[in-house]
matplotlib code that plots the C-alpha trace (Angstrom):
import matplotlib.pyplot as plt

x = [0.0, 1.1, 2.4, -0.4, -0.2, -2.7, -2.6, -5.4, -5.8, -5.7, -2.0, -1.2, -1.9, -0.3, 3.0, 3.1, 2.6, -0.6, 1.0, -2.2, -3.9, -1.3, -2.3, -6.0, -8.9, -10.4, -13.8, -13.7, -16.6, -16.5, -17.3, -16.2, -14.1, -12.0, -8.7, -5.3, -3.6, -2.9, -6.8, -6.4, -9.3, -8.9, -10.3, -7.4, -4.6, -6.0, -6.7, -3.1, -1.5, 0.7, -0.3, -3.7, -6.4, -9.4, -12.6, -15.3, -16.6, -19.5, -21.0, -23.1, -26.2, -25.0, -23.0, -18.9, -18.7, -21.7, -23.6, -27.2, -27.5, -30.2, -31.3, -33.4, -32.5, -31.7, -29.0, -28.2, -25.1, -22.7, -18.9, -16.9, -15.3, -12.3, -10.9, -13.8, -14.7, -18.1, -19.8, -22.9, -25.2, -25.9, -28.8, -31.4, -32.6, -30.4, -28.9, -26.8, -24.4, -25.2, -23.8, -23.8, -21.8, -19.5, -18.6, -15.2, -13.9, -11.4, -11.9, -13.8, -12.2, -14.0, -12.6, -15.5, -14.8, -17.9, -19.1, -20.2, -23.4, -26.0, -28.2, -25.2, -26.2, -22.6, -22.0, -25.0, -23.9, -20.8, -22.3, -24.5, -21.5, -20.2, -23.1, -23.2, -19.2, -19.5, -22.0, -20.1, -16.4, -15.1, -12.5, -13.6, -10.6, -11.8, -9.3, -10.0, -10.4, -10.9, -14.3, -14.2, -15.9, -13.2, -14.0, -14.5, -17.9, -20.9, -24.7, -28.4, -30.4, -29.9, -31.9, -34.5, -34.5, -38.3, -36.9, -34.7, -34.2, -31.5, -30.6, -30.3, -29.2, -28.0, -28.3, -26.2, -26.4, -27.0, -23.2, -21.5, -17.9, -16.1, -14.0, -15.4, -13.1, -13.9, -17.6, -16.4, -15.3, -18.2, -20.4, -18.4, -18.5, -22.9, -23.8, -21.5, -19.4, -18.7, -17.4, -13.0, -12.2, -9.3, -9.2, -5.8, -5.6, -5.0, -1.5, -1.6, -4.8, -5.7, -9.6, -9.3, -8.6, -10.8, -10.7, -8.6, -5.8, -5.1, -3.8, -5.8, -7.7, -11.8, -13.8, -17.3, -18.4, -21.9, -23.5, -24.4, -21.9, -19.6, -17.1, -16.5, -18.5, -21.7, -20.4, -20.6, -23.9, -25.1, -25.5, -28.5, -29.7, -30.4, -33.5, -34.8, -35.4, -38.5, -40.2, -41.6, -39.1, -36.1, -32.9, -31.1, -31.0, -30.9, -28.5, -25.0, -25.2, -27.5, -27.8, -26.2, -29.6, -33.2, -36.3, -40.1, -42.2, -43.9, -41.8, -40.6, -36.7, -36.3, -39.0, -37.7, -33.9, -35.0, -36.6, -33.9, -31.2, -33.5, -32.4, -28.8, -27.2, -23.6, -20.6, -23.5, -24.7, -27.9, -28.8, -32.1, -32.4, -34.2, -33.7, -35.0, -33.9, -33.3, -34.8, -36.0, -38.5, -40.4, -38.0, -38.2, -40.3, -39.3, -38.4, -37.8, -35.3, -31.9, -28.2, -26.3, -22.8, -21.0, -18.8, -17.0, -16.8, -15.4, -18.9, -20.8, -24.2, -25.1, -28.5, -29.3, -29.1, -31.2, -33.9, -33.9, -34.4, -37.3, -39.3, -38.8, -40.0, -42.7, -44.1, -44.2, -46.3, -49.0, -51.8, -50.2, -48.3, -45.1, -44.2, -43.0, -45.4, -43.9, -42.1, -38.9, -35.5, -37.3, -39.9, -43.3, -45.1, -43.1, -42.8, -39.4, -38.7, -39.1, -36.8, -34.3, -34.5, -34.9, -38.0, -41.1, -39.9, -38.8, -41.9, -44.0, -41.7, -41.5, -45.6, -45.9, -43.8, -41.0, -37.7, -34.9, -32.3, -34.7, -35.2, -31.5, -31.1, -33.2, -30.1, -27.8, -28.3, -28.4, -25.1, -23.5, -24.3, -23.1, -19.6, -19.3, -19.2, -17.2, -13.6, -13.2, -13.7, -11.3, -8.4, -6.9, -5.9]
y = [0.2, 3.4, 5.9, 7.9, 12.0, 12.5, 11.1, 10.6, 11.7, 7.9, 7.6, 10.3, 9.2, 5.5, 7.5, 8.9, 5.7, 6.6, 9.2, 11.6, 8.1, 6.2, 5.9, 6.8, 4.7, 5.4, 4.2, 4.0, 5.4, 3.9, 2.0, -0.1, 2.9, 3.2, 1.9, 3.1, 3.6, -0.1, -1.4, -2.3, -1.3, 1.5, -1.2, -3.9, -1.0, 0.6, -2.7, -3.6, -0.1, -0.3, 1.5, 2.4, 1.1, 0.9, -0.3, 0.0, 0.4, 2.7, 2.0, 4.5, 3.5, 0.6, -0.8, -0.7, -3.1, -2.6, -4.8, -3.5, -3.6, -1.2, 2.2, 3.0, -0.9, -0.6, -3.0, -4.1, -3.5, -7.4, -7.8, -8.2, -11.6, -9.8, -8.0, -8.9, -5.1, -4.4, -2.6, -0.2, 0.7, 4.7, 3.6, 1.6, 1.6, 5.0, 7.2, 9.7, 7.7, 7.1, 8.1, 4.2, 3.7, 6.7, 5.3, 5.1, 6.4, 9.5, 10.3, 9.1, 8.7, 9.5, 7.7, 8.0, 8.8, 11.6, 11.5, 15.5, 15.9, 16.9, 13.9, 12.0, 10.5, 9.8, 13.6, 13.8, 10.7, 12.9, 15.9, 13.5, 12.1, 15.5, 16.5, 13.4, 13.4, 17.2, 15.8, 13.2, 14.8, 12.8, 14.2, 14.4, 13.2, 13.2, 11.7, 13.7, 12.5, 13.9, 15.2, 12.9, 16.2, 18.1, 21.5, 24.2, 23.7, 24.2, 23.9, 24.0, 25.6, 25.6, 23.5, 25.3, 24.3, 23.6, 20.8, 19.3, 15.4, 12.5, 13.7, 17.1, 18.4, 21.8, 24.2, 23.4, 23.3, 19.8, 19.9, 21.6, 21.3, 20.8, 17.4, 16.2, 18.0, 21.0, 19.8, 19.0, 22.7, 24.0, 21.5, 22.5, 26.5, 26.2, 23.8, 21.9, 24.5, 22.7, 19.9, 19.3, 18.7, 18.3, 17.1, 15.7, 17.0, 15.2, 16.0, 17.0, 17.3, 20.8, 21.8, 21.1, 17.7, 15.0, 11.9, 9.7, 12.6, 11.7, 8.1, 6.5, 3.5, 4.0, 1.6, 2.0, 4.0, 2.3, -0.5, 2.0, 3.8, 1.4, 3.9, 7.6, 7.9, 7.4, 9.9, 12.6, 12.2, 11.8, 15.3, 15.7, 12.1, 11.3, 13.8, 10.9, 8.9, 11.3, 10.1, 6.8, 6.7, 4.3, 6.3, 2.7, 0.9, -2.7, -2.4, -2.3, 1.9, 3.0, 7.1, 7.2, 4.9, 6.1, 5.9, 3.8, 1.5, 3.1, 5.9, 6.4, 6.7, 8.4, 10.9, 11.3, 12.0, 14.4, 16.6, 16.5, 17.1, 20.6, 21.9, 21.6, 20.4, 21.0, 18.6, 15.1, 13.1, 10.9, 7.5, 6.1, 2.5, -0.3, -1.6, -4.2, -3.9, -6.5, -5.1, -1.9, 0.3, -1.6, -4.2, -7.4, -4.7, -3.9, 0.3, 2.9, 5.4, 7.0, 7.0, 9.5, 9.6, 12.7, 14.0, 17.0, 16.5, 20.6, 21.8, 19.0, 20.3, 16.7, 19.5, 21.3, 18.0, 15.5, 18.7, 18.3, 15.0, 15.2, 17.9, 15.7, 13.1, 14.4, 15.9, 12.7, 11.2, 13.0, 13.2, 9.5, 9.8, 10.7, 12.0, 9.7, 9.4, 9.1, 8.0, 9.1, 8.6, 8.5, 11.7, 10.4, 13.5, 15.9, 14.4, 13.0, 15.5, 17.9, 16.7, 15.7, 19.4, 20.9, 22.8, 22.4, 24.9, 22.5, 20.2, 23.5, 24.8, 21.4, 21.1, 24.5, 23.2, 25.8, 25.1, 23.9, 26.4, 29.0, 26.7, 26.5, 30.0, 30.6, 28.7, 31.7, 33.5, 30.2, 29.3, 32.8, 33.2, 29.5, 30.2, 33.5, 31.8, 28.7, 30.0, 30.6, 25.9, 25.6, 23.6, 23.1, 26.6]
z = [0.2, -0.8, 1.7, 2.4, 1.9, 5.6, 8.9, 10.3, 14.2, 15.0, 12.7, 14.7, 18.3, 17.2, 16.6, 19.9, 21.6, 22.4, 25.0, 25.6, 27.1, 29.0, 32.9, 32.0, 31.8, 28.4, 26.5, 22.4, 20.4, 17.0, 13.7, 10.9, 9.3, 12.6, 11.1, 10.7, 7.2, 7.7, 8.3, 11.6, 13.8, 16.7, 18.9, 18.8, 18.6, 21.7, 23.5, 23.1, 23.5, 26.4, 29.5, 27.6, 30.0, 27.4, 29.2, 26.4, 23.8, 22.3, 18.8, 16.7, 14.0, 12.5, 15.1, 16.0, 12.8, 10.7, 12.4, 11.2, 7.5, 7.0, 8.0, 11.4, 12.8, 17.0, 18.1, 21.7, 23.7, 23.8, 25.0, 22.1, 21.3, 19.7, 22.7, 25.5, 26.4, 27.1, 23.9, 24.7, 22.1, 21.6, 18.6, 20.6, 24.4, 24.7, 22.0, 25.2, 27.2, 30.5, 33.3, 33.8, 30.5, 31.6, 34.8, 36.1, 32.6, 32.7, 28.6, 25.9, 22.9, 19.4, 16.3, 13.4, 9.3, 8.8, 4.8, 5.4, 5.3, 8.1, 8.2, 8.7, 12.3, 13.7, 14.3, 16.3, 18.4, 18.9, 20.5, 22.3, 24.1, 24.4, 26.8, 28.7, 29.5, 30.6, 33.0, 34.1, 33.9, 31.4, 28.8, 25.1, 22.6, 18.9, 16.1, 13.4, 9.6, 6.4, 4.9, 2.1, 0.0, 1.1, 3.0, 0.9, -0.6, 1.7, 0.2, 1.6, 4.0, 7.7, 10.4, 11.7, 16.0, 15.6, 13.0, 15.2, 15.2, 15.1, 11.8, 12.6, 15.9, 15.4, 12.3, 10.1, 6.3, 4.4, 3.3, 5.9, 4.9, 8.1, 9.7, 12.7, 14.8, 13.3, 14.4, 18.1, 18.2, 17.1, 19.3, 22.1, 21.2, 20.6, 22.2, 25.2, 26.5, 29.8, 27.5, 27.8, 24.3, 23.0, 18.7, 17.6, 13.9, 11.0, 9.4, 5.9, 5.0, 2.9, 2.7, -1.4, -0.8, -2.4, -0.3, -2.9, -2.2, 0.9, 0.0, 2.8, 2.5, 2.4, 4.4, 4.3, 7.8, 7.2, 5.1, 2.5, 1.8, 0.0, -2.3, -1.8, -5.2, -2.6, -0.5, -3.0, -3.9, -0.6, 1.0, -1.7, -2.2, 1.2, 0.9, -1.0, 2.0, 2.6, -0.5, -1.6, -3.7, -3.7, -2.9, -4.0, -0.7, -1.9, -4.9, -5.5, -5.9, -3.1, -3.3, -6.6, -8.1, -7.7, -8.9, -8.3, -9.7, -12.8, -13.5, -17.1, -17.1, -19.8, -19.5, -16.4, -17.6, -20.1, -17.5, -15.9, -18.5, -19.3, -16.1, -17.3, -13.8, -13.1, -13.1, -13.5, -16.1, -15.7, -16.9, -17.4, -16.0, -14.4, -11.3, -8.7, -4.9, -3.0, 0.2, 1.6, -0.5, -3.6, -3.0, -5.5, -7.8, -10.7, -10.7, -13.2, -12.9, -13.2, -11.8, -11.4, -12.8, -11.3, -14.0, -12.2, -8.6, -8.2, -10.2, -8.8, -6.6, -4.6, -2.8, -6.3, -8.1, -5.4, -5.2, -9.0, -8.9, -6.1, -8.7, -11.4, -9.9, -8.0, -11.1, -12.7, -10.0, -10.3, -7.3, -6.4, -2.9, -3.1, 1.0, 2.8, 6.4, 9.9, 12.1, 10.7, 13.0, 16.3, 15.0, 14.9, 13.9, 11.4, 7.7, 7.5, 4.1, 6.5, 9.7, 6.8, 5.1, 8.1, 7.9, 5.8, 2.8, 0.6, 0.5, -0.1, -2.5, -4.6, -4.2, -5.9, -9.0, -8.4, -10.5, -8.5, -9.4, -7.7, -4.6, -4.5, -4.8, -1.9, 0.6, -0.4, 2.9, 4.7, 3.1, 4.1, 7.3, 8.3, 5.9, 7.9, 11.3, 10.7, 10.4, 14.1, 14.2, 11.0, 11.7, 8.1, 5.6]

ax = plt.figure().add_subplot(projection="3d")
ax.plot(x, y, z, "-o")
ax.set_aspect("equal")
plt.show()
């Protein structure tokens, strides 16, 4: 394997002989992508590190090793057969660590690969851990990892606090452009000021870097995030979870493929092409999901082929997909009903979009370019406040 040009927080911790953790009782929040450059998992590495007393593992949605394939599937804690350590579920009866889970710990180490989107729940597990650790007097140590989309572009409206949920607990745009470590700094400043926080930054990462430029191995952080290509479309295409359209779960290209039974792929793509979406080509196709929405039913739809990542706007593209599919659906049901991610009353699309404005605009037949233009003030507001939390030029 070629030498990476970027060192993650985990790599830097190991290079320092785990000095910040020596003599301390430690918990580790991790998932399948919590690996070093040689693909060794952080749980095993810290368990075997001299002088480190690793006492418990914590897992977010999908578990510490990707135990739950689908979304919104809760899991229970267990004893890890590899290390013998207790594993606490933070996506089940509790999404916030309890006092009992944190008892006896001096520090909680967080090593999570994010994908740069507000709806990806790992960042909200981080925030809830910071709040709980502040109350318990436990330090939080974040091992930073790259934002796979780079850190320059931001897109989408800010979350309305009235629509807080587990896919959005704080006012971020849909595509936020921060690393996990930078988000932790933002969360401490705005939501968990009592949290004792240390961030071990990346070495060699620059904001204009896509993930491939880092030289790091891509490990799917959740079961339906198999490739970097998936991560690039996700900040927009996750919105389709708020509809009755398939977002491609149950196929080999989740979030890149979308559609539904009865949709005409050629007409759908012709409508999308008329909007001249930047950095993407759309291909009509049919597909058969193996699970989740429309399982074992033939769907018509399209596949996104990103041709220019710098020009590509995932949120605009997804809104255009929603506009075209909503128009083609006519009077048939289109929006998914609740519940969704622990929200039992509000429409899932409103929870994902951070308010009702997107749904109302699409139902009114507004142009996707016009809808996206309305995000400008929110994007500018967030960008103006972000420099305070940035760790990288």
